[in-house]
C-alpha positions in Angstrom: 0.0 0.0 0.0 1.4 3.4 -1.0 1.6 6.2 1.6 -0.4 9.4 1.3 2.9 11.2 0.5 3.6 8.8 -2.4 0.1 9.4 -3.8 0.6 13.2 -3.6 3.8 12.8 -5.6 1.9 10.8 -8.2 -0.4 13.8 -8.7 2.6 15.9 -9.9 3.5 13.3 -12.7 2.4 13.7 -16.3 -0.9 12.0 -17.1 -0.3 12.1 -20.9 -1.5 9.0 -22.6 -3.6 7.8 -19.6 -7.2 7.0 -20.1 -9.3 10.0 -18.7 -12.3 9.3 -16.6 -14.5 11.9 -15.0 -15.3 11.2 -11.3 -17.5 13.1 -8.8 -16.7 12.8 -5.1 -19.5 13.6 -2.6 -18.9 13.2 1.1 -20.6 14.1 4.4 -17.2 15.0 5.9 -14.0 16.7 4.8 -12.8 14.8 1.7 -9.8 16.7 0.2 -7.3 14.0 1.3 -9.5 11.3 -0.2 -9.6 13.3 -3.4 -5.8 13.6 -3.7 -5.3 9.9 -2.8 -7.9 8.6 -5.3 -6.2 10.7 -8.0 -2.8 9.4 -7.0 -4.0 5.8 -7.2 -5.6 6.5 -10.5 -2.1 7.1 -11.8 -1.0 3.7 -10.4 -3.8 2.0 -12.3 -3.1 3.8 -15.6 -6.0 6.2 -15.3 -6.2 10.0 -15.4 -9.1 10.6 -13.0 -10.6 14.0 -13.5 -12.3 14.5 -10.1 -15.0 17.0 -9.2 -15.0 17.3 -5.4 -18.3 18.7 -4.0 -18.3 21.1 -1.1 -18.4 19.5 2.4 -21.6 17.8 3.4 -23.5 18.7 0.3 -24.6 15.2 -0.9 -28.4 15.8 -1.0 -28.2 19.2 -2.5 -25.8 18.0 -5.3 -27.9 15.0 -6.1 -31.4 16.5 -5.9 -30.7 19.9 -7.5 -30.8 19.4 -11.3 -28.7 22.6 -11.8 -26.0 21.5 -9.3 -22.3 21.4 -10.1 -22.4 17.6 -10.1 -24.6 17.5 -13.2 -22.5 20.2 -14.9 -19.4 18.0 -14.4 -21.1 15.0 -16.1 -19.1 12.3 -14.3 -18.9 8.7 -15.4 -18.5 7.6 -11.7 -20.1 9.1 -8.6 -18.5 8.3 -5.2 -20.7 8.9 -2.2 -18.8 8.6 1.1 -20.9 8.7 4.3 -19.3 8.3 7.7 -20.4 6.3 10.7 -19.7 9.4 12.9 -22.4 11.4 11.1 -24.7 8.3 11.1 -24.4 8.0 14.8 -25.4 11.7 15.3 -28.5 11.1 13.1 -29.3 8.0 15.1 -29.2 9.9 18.4 -31.6 12.5 16.9 -34.0 9.9 15.5 -37.4 9.4 17.1 -37.8 6.0 15.3 -34.8 3.9 16.4 -36.4 0.6 15.3 -37.0 2.0 11.8 -33.7 3.9 11.5 -32.0 1.4 9.2 -35.0 1.2 6.8 -34.9 5.0 6.6 -31.2 5.1 5.7 -31.7 2.4 3.0 -34.6 4.2 1.5 -32.6 7.5 1.6 -29.7 5.8 -0.2 -32.0 4.3 -2.8 -33.5 7.7 -3.5 -30.1 9.1 -4.1 -29.2 6.3 -6.5 -32.5 6.6 -8.4 -32.1 10.3 -8.8 -28.5 9.9 -10.1 -29.6 7.2 -12.5 -32.4 9.4 -13.9 -30.0 12.3 -14.6 -26.6 10.6 -15.3 -25.4 7.5 -17.1 -22.9 6.9 -14.3 -21.8 4.1 -12.0 -22.4 5.0 -8.3 -20.0 3.8 -5.6 -21.2 3.9 -2.0 -19.5 2.6 1.2 -20.4 0.2 4.0 -20.4 1.9 7.4 -17.4 1.3 9.6 -18.6 -0.2 12.9 -18.7 1.9 16.0 -20.0 0.4 19.2 -21.3 3.3 21.3 -21.5 0.9 24.4 -24.9 2.2 25.3 -26.1 -1.3 25.6 -22.8 -3.2 25.9 -23.1 -6.7 24.5 -26.8 -6.6 24.8 -26.8 -4.3 21.7 -26.8 -7.5 19.7 -30.2 -8.6 21.2 -32.2 -5.4 20.8 -33.2 -3.8 17.6 -33.2 -0.3 19.0 -29.4 -0.3 19.6 -27.1 1.5 17.2 -25.0 -1.6 16.7 -28.1 -3.6 15.5 -29.3 -0.8 13.2 -25.8 -0.3 11.8 -25.4 -3.9 10.8 -28.8 -3.9 9.3 -27.9 -0.9 7.2 -24.8 -2.6 5.8 -26.7 -5.7 4.9 -29.4 -3.5 3.3 -26.8 -1.7 1.3 -25.5 -5.0 -0.1 -29.0 -6.0 -1.1 -29.6 -2.7 -2.7 -26.4 -3.0 -4.8 -27.3 -6.6 -5.8 -30.6 -5.2 -7.2 -29.1 -2.3 -9.1 -26.5 -3.1 -11.7 -24.8 0.4 -11.6 -24.5 0.5 -7.9 -21.2 -0.7 -6.3 -19.9 -0.9 -2.8 -16.5 -0.1 -1.3 -16.4 -2.3 1.8 -14.8 0.1 4.3 -16.3 -1.9 7.2 -14.2 -4.9 6.2 -11.0 -2.8 5.7 -11.5 -1.1 9.1 -12.1 -4.5 10.8 -8.7 -5.6 9.4 -6.8 -2.5 10.5 -8.6 -1.9 13.8 -10.7 1.2 14.6 -7.9 2.9 16.5 -5.9 3.0 13.2 -8.8 4.2 11.1 -10.3 7.1 13.1 -8.4 10.3 14.2 -10.2 11.9 17.1 -8.2 15.2 16.9 -8.7 15.6 13.1 -12.4 14.8 13.4 -12.9 17.4 16.1 -10.9 20.1 14.5 -11.6 19.5 10.8 -14.4 16.9 10.6 -12.0 14.5 8.8 -13.1 11.0 9.8 -10.1 9.0 8.5 -6.7 8.8 9.9 -4.2 10.0 7.3 -2.6 6.5 7.2 -6.0 4.9 6.4 -6.8 7.4 3.6 -4.7 5.4 1.0 -6.6 2.2 2.0 -9.9 3.9 1.3 -8.6 5.4 -2.0 -7.2 2.1 -3.1 -10.5 0.4 -2.7 -12.4 3.1 -4.6 -9.9 3.1 -7.4 -9.9 -0.7 -7.7 -13.6 -0.6 -8.3 -13.3 2.1 -11.0 -10.4 0.2 -12.7 -12.3 -3.1 -12.7 -15.4 -1.5 -14.2 -13.2 0.2 -16.8 -11.9 -3.3 -17.9 -8.6 -3.8 -16.0 -8.6 -6.8 -13.7 -6.8 -10.1 -13.1 -7.9 -13.2 -15.0 -5.3 -15.9 -14.2 -3.3 -17.2 -11.2 -0.1 -19.1 -12.0 1.1 -21.3 -9.2 4.5 -22.6 -8.4 4.3 -26.0 -6.6 7.2 -26.9 -4.2 6.8 -24.9 -1.0 4.1 -22.8 -2.5 1.2 -25.1 -3.3 2.4 -27.8 -0.9 5.2 -27.9 1.6 8.4 -29.6 0.7 9.9 -30.7 -2.6 8.0 -33.4 -4.4 11.0 -34.7 -6.3 13.0 -35.2 -3.1 10.3 -35.9 -0.5 8.0 -38.0 -2.5 4.2 -38.2 -2.3 4.3 -39.2 1.4 6.7 -36.5 2.4 5.1 -33.3 1.1 3.2 -31.2 3.6 -0.5 -31.0 2.9 -3.6 -31.7 4.9 -4.7 -30.4 8.4 -1.7 -31.5 10.4 1.2 -29.1 11.2 2.3 -26.8 8.5 0.3 -28.7 5.9 -2.7 -26.7 7.1 -1.2 -23.5 5.7 -0.9 -25.0 2.2 -4.3 -26.6 2.4 -5.9 -23.3 3.2 -4.0 -21.7 0.2 -5.4 -24.4 -2.0 -8.9 -23.9 -0.7 -8.6 -20.2 -1.5 -7.3 -20.9 -5.0 -10.2 -23.4 -5.6 -12.7 -20.7 -4.7 -11.0 -18.3 -7.2 -11.3 -21.0 -9.8 -15.1 -21.4 -9.0 -15.4 -17.7 -9.4 -13.9 -17.8 -12.9 -10.2 -17.1 -12.3 -8.0 -19.4 -14.5 -5.5 -21.5 -12.6 -2.2 -22.5 -14.2 0.9 -24.3 -12.9 4.4 -23.3 -13.7 7.0 -25.4 -11.8 10.6 -26.5 -12.2 9.9 -30.3 -11.9 9.6 -33.4 -13.9 6.0 -33.4 -15.2 5.1 -36.9 -14.3 6.3 -36.4 -10.7 4.8 -32.9 -10.3 1.4 -34.0 -11.5 1.1 -37.1 -9.3 -0.2 -35.3 -6.1 -3.0 -33.7 -8.2 -4.2 -37.2 -9.2 -3.4 -39.3 -6.2 -2.7 -37.5 -3.0 -5.8 -37.9 -0.7 -5.3 -34.5 1.0 -4.9 -32.4 -2.2 -7.7 -29.8 -2.5 -6.7 -28.9 -6.0 -7.2 -31.6 -8.6 -5.8 -31.7 -12.2 -9.2 -30.8 -13.5 -8.9 -27.4 -11.7 -5.8 -26.5 -13.7 -6.3 -25.0 -17.1 -2.6 -25.3 -18.2 0.0 -27.5 -16.4 3.6 -26.7 -17.2 6.3 -28.6 -15.3 9.8 -28.8 -16.8 13.3 -27.6 -16.2 13.2 -24.6 -18.4 13.2 -21.0 -17.0 9.9 -19.8 -15.6 9.9 -16.6 -17.7 9.7 -18.7 -20.9 7.1 -21.1 -19.4 4.9 -18.2 -18.3 5.2 -16.7 -21.7 3.9 -20.0 -23.1 1.0 -20.0 -20.7 0.1 -16.5 -21.7 0.2 -17.4 -25.4 -2.1 -20.4 -24.9 -4.6 -18.4 -22.8 -4.3 -15.4 -25.2 -4.6 -12.8 -22.3 -2.4 -9.9 -21.4 0.4 -10.3 -18.9 -1.2 -7.6 -16.8 -4.1 -9.9 -16.3 -1.8 -12.5 -14.6 -0.6 -13.1 -11.1 2.3 -15.4 -10.3 2.8 -17.0 -6.9 6.3 -18.4 -5.9 7.9 -18.8 -2.6 11.4 -18.4 -4.0 12.6 -14.7 -4.1 15.1 -15.4 -6.9 12.4 -16.9 -9.1 10.0 -14.0 -8.3 12.7 -11.4 -9.3 13.5 -13.3 -12.5 9.8 -13.3 -13.5 9.3 -9.6 -12.6 12.4 -8.6 -14.5 11.5 -10.7 -17.6 7.8 -9.9 -17.6 7.3 -6.4 -16.1 3.5 -6.4 -16.6 2.8 -9.5 -14.5 1.9 -9.1 -10.8 4.2 -11.0 -8.5 3.3 -10.7 -4.8 6.2 -10.8 -2.3 5.0 -13.9 -0.4 5.9 -13.9 3.4 8.7 -16.3 4.4 6.2 -18.1 6.7 3.6 -20.1 4.7 1.2 -19.7 7.6 0.9 -16.0 6.5 0.3 -16.7 2.8 -3.5 -16.6 2.7 -3.9 -13.6 5.0 -1.3 -11.6 3.0 -2.9 -12.4 -0.3 -6.3 -11.4 1.1 -5.0 -8.0 2.0 -3.8 -7.4 -1.6 -7.3 -7.9 -3.0 -5.8 -8.8 -6.4 -8.9 -10.2 -8.0 -11.3 -7.3 -7.8 -14.2 -7.7 -10.2 -17.2 -5.6 -11.4 -19.4 -8.5 -12.5 -20.0 -12.2 -12.2 -22.0 -14.7 -14.3 -22.6 -18.4 -14.2 -20.5 -18.8 -17.3 -17.4 -17.5 -15.4 -17.4 -20.8 -13.5 -16.9 -22.8 -16.7 -13.8 -20.9 -17.8 -11.3 -23.6 -16.7 -13.2 -26.3 -18.7 -13.2 -24.0 -21.7 -9.5 -23.5 -21.7 -8.9 -27.3 -21.2 -11.1 -27.8 -24.3 -9.0 -25.2 -26.1 -5.8 -27.2 -25.3 -7.5 -30.2 -27.0 -8.2 -28.1 -30.1 -4.6 -27.0 -30.2 -3.4 -30.6 -30.0 -5.8 -31.5 -32.9 -4.7 -28.5 -35.0 -1.1 -29.7 -34.7 -2.1 -33.0 -36.4 -3.4 -31.2 -39.6 -1.3 -29.7 -42.4 -4.3 -27.8 -43.8 -6.0 -25.1 -41.9 -9.2 -25.6 -43.8 -9.2 -29.3 -43.0 -8.7 -28.4 -39.3 -11.5 -25.9 -39.2 -13.9 -28.3 -41.0 -13.0 -31.0 -38.5 -14.1 -28.8 -35.5 -17.8 -29.0 -36.7 -18.4 -25.4 -35.4 -22.0 -24.3 -34.8 -22.9 -20.7 -34.0 -26.0 -19.4 -32.3 -26.8 -15.8 -33.3 -29.4 -13.9 -31.2 -30.4 -10.3 -30.5 -29.8 -9.1 -26.9 -32.4 -10.4 -24.4 -32.8 -10.7 -20.7 -31.0 -14.0 -20.6 -27.8 -12.9 -22.3 -27.7 -9.3 -21.0 -25.4 -10.0 -18.0 -22.8 -11.8 -20.2 -23.1 -9.3 -23.0 -22.4 -6.4 -20.6 -19.5 -8.3 -19.1 -17.9 -8.9 -22.5 -18.1 -5.1 -23.2 -16.5 -4.3 -19.9 -13.8 -7.0 -19.9 -12.6 -7.3 -23.5 -9.7 -5.1 -24.3 -7.8 -6.7 -27.2 -10.4 -7.5 -29.8 -12.5 -4.4 -29.2 -12.7 -1.9 -32.0 -14.0 1.1 -30.0 -13.7 0.0 -26.3 -17.1 1.3 -25.2 -18.2 -0.1 -21.9 -21.9 -0.9 -21.3 -23.7 -1.8 -18.0 -26.5 -4.3 -17.9 -29.0 -1.4 -17.8 -27.3 0.1 -20.9 -27.6 -3.2 -22.7 -31.3 -3.6 -21.8 -32.0 -0.2 -23.2 -30.1 -0.9 -26.5 -32.1 -4.2 -26.9 -35.4 -2.3 -27.0 -34.2 0.8 -28.9 -35.4 1.1 -32.5 -32.1 2.8 -33.4 -29.9 -0.2 -32.8 -29.4 -3.7 -34.2 -27.9 -6.0 -31.6 -26.2 -9.3 -32.2 -24.7 -11.9 -29.8 -22.8 -14.9 -30.9 -22.4 -18.2 -29.1 -20.0 -20.8 -30.6 -19.6 -24.5 -30.0 -17.8 -27.3 -31.6 -17.2 -31.0 -31.1 -15.0 -30.4 -28.0 -17.5 -28.3 -26.2 -19.2 -24.9 -25.9 -17.2 -21.6 -26.0 -20.2 -19.8 -24.6 -20.9 -16.2 -25.7 -17.8 -15.1 -27.6 -18.8 -12.1 -29.7 -21.0 -9.0 -29.4 -22.0 -6.5 -32.1 -23.9 -3.3 -31.7 -25.0 -1.5 -34.8 -26.5 2.0 -34.8 -28.5 3.6 -37.6 -26.8 6.9 -38.8 -29.4 7.4 -41.5 -31.9 5.4 -43.6 -29.0 4.0 -45.6 -26.0 4.0 -43.2 -25.3 1.6 -40.3 -22.5 2.4 -37.9 -20.6 -0.4 -36.0 -20.8 1.1 -32.5 -19.2 -2.0 -30.9 -17.6 -5.1 -32.3 -16.1 -7.3 -29.5 -14.8 -10.8 -29.7 -13.1 -13.2 -27.3 -9.5 -13.9 -28.3 -10.1 -17.6 -27.6 -11.8 -18.0 -31.0 -9.3 -16.1 -33.2 -8.4 -17.6 -36.5 -11.4 -19.9 -36.6 -13.2 -17.8 -39.2 -15.4 -16.1 -36.6 -14.5 -12.6 -37.8 -15.7 -13.5 -41.3 -18.8 -15.2 -40.0 -19.7 -12.2 -37.9 -19.3 -9.9 -40.9 -21.5 -12.1 -43.0 -24.1 -11.8 -40.3 -23.7 -8.1 -40.0 -24.2 -7.6 -43.7 -27.2 -9.9 -43.8 -28.8 -7.9 -40.9 -28.0 -4.6 -42.6 -29.4 -5.7 -45.9 -32.6 -7.1 -44.4 -33.2 -3.7 -42.8 -32.6 -1.8 -46.0 -29.2 -0.3 -45.2 -26.8 0.2 -48.1 -23.6 1.0 -46.3 -21.8 -0.2 -43.1 -19.4 2.3 -41.4 -16.7 1.1 -39.0 -14.3 2.9 -36.8 -11.1 1.9 -35.0 -10.3 3.8 -31.8 -6.8 2.8 -30.7 -5.9 2.0 -27.1 -2.9 0.5 -25.4 -4.4 -2.9 -25.7 -6.3 -3.2 -28.9 -3.5 -3.0 -31.5 -4.6 -6.6 -32.4 -7.5 -5.2 -34.5 -5.9 -2.0 -36.0 -6.1 -3.6 -39.5 -9.4 -5.4 -38.8 -11.6 -3.5 -41.3 -8.8 -3.4 -43.9 -8.4 -7.2 -43.7 -12.2 -7.6 -44.2 -12.4 -5.5 -47.3 -13.6 -2.2 -46.0 -12.5 1.0 -47.7 -10.9 3.8 -45.7 -12.8 7.1 -45.8 -11.3 9.9 -43.7 -11.0 8.4 -40.2 -13.5 5.6 -40.8 -14.1 2.5 -42.9 -16.9 1.8 -45.2 -18.4 -1.3 -46.8 -20.9 -1.4 -49.7 -23.7 -3.8 -48.6 -25.1 -4.2 -52.1 -21.7 -5.3 -53.6 -20.7 -7.6 -50.7 -19.9 -11.2 -51.4 -20.1 -13.5 -48.3 -16.8 -14.8 -46.9 -16.1 -18.5 -46.9 -16.3 -19.9 -43.4 -16.6 -23.3 -41.8 -19.2 -22.3 -39.3 -22.8 -23.4 -39.5 -25.5 -21.1 -38.1 -27.9 -22.7 -35.8 -31.5 -22.6 -36.9 
């Protein structure tokens, strides 16, 4: 965690080339330090956060006044920070102690609904840090008129509110404060003199949580955890100690490694790809995954297993190429400081945590880093490991063919093309938010945005699911087309999973776009490529598909188009 001074120094550095995002910060207490810290962390995340900071304790006025400075600023994100200290004062003034939590939840919902009606913005609120006023002592947990009872009810209610509203997110300050301890969070002197509720050493923690949420929504997050084995995934060295000698299970130090594996397994269930990179003989290294009774992780949990005596930098590069994700989406765990330094030096973009020397501290340390922040979750995420294992089988099959056409035909690919609907909306939204490489314009859409596009008469929406004889890729491409005129159709978004590159999906998608355009009477399709640091992969996309450059855009004549040859059948 950076210090507040480090974050202030970041604010003096050039933001040239960083993605600019407008943010509004509203708080019921003094927020200037939070403002500076969020801006400083934005730099760390590769973001130029242009922050409008409202005057002190002006949340309601800014939100409910349609002519307020908030709406003039036009932010893409609105942060609303409310303190437990102010909440406690309101509770003491309340005549309805039993209904206090319900009142606060209703008030929060009203703020969110008003913001949603006037802005197309994501709203970030916070859970309330716990204060036990000791009016009831421990009996506070048994009576609904205590502040403790109402506070916890509020935090649970905020979670339910966020679950019901796709553009509402929560920075869990209560959890962060519980980890640090209230005496390290609250500064009595600063609160009394300046109404600043956070200790200056806790300010970076708050700012980090807020910026992580913004960064995840903006499409930057971790997708893959690469594990070393000896003294990382289990205790001991499998090649020397053998199956019976490694430490795993719930006796002694084995418990530390078992708990790490349990944590990794939960990440896999959430959709994080697990890979192995170990200096070992493969047959020996893989044996515990198949045969050790105390192993939590099984070979089916691992998408890519690499165990050999080559250097780990090259092996991780191989894993990255197979997964076709950015190095900045990967985390590498290794107990050996030398190996960690080699990987960090060889692959600067990968995240390599400095694991503690004591394995008993591994899990707690990794939890504090919060490396796997996300802004969405769908049931399809849980199938990701299986999808990458299927991809490995496809690669193996491809190597047995000398003709690319023969290989593609052998896959027996079947595509299901649909307009956006309530069933695919979560995954469509997620693809717009998460895809960076095959993304022509990098426009991010929430689920609410997608639902509106689906019912708008100005747009044609297309979603593509792809399967083959090895299994189902799931939803792998999204196209949003906007009518510019009666004859021109603009490609607002064209996004595709890199897992299906070079399968003919680009050509199949274009065939589908042209067919949809022709059926609706459009004569011309207009495309645009907006470059980012991550989408150079598609800079020649329209050129390769036969579009003609016109000024800063690309055009295709629908009436003269000849369908591309593909080996994908469209599902009826």
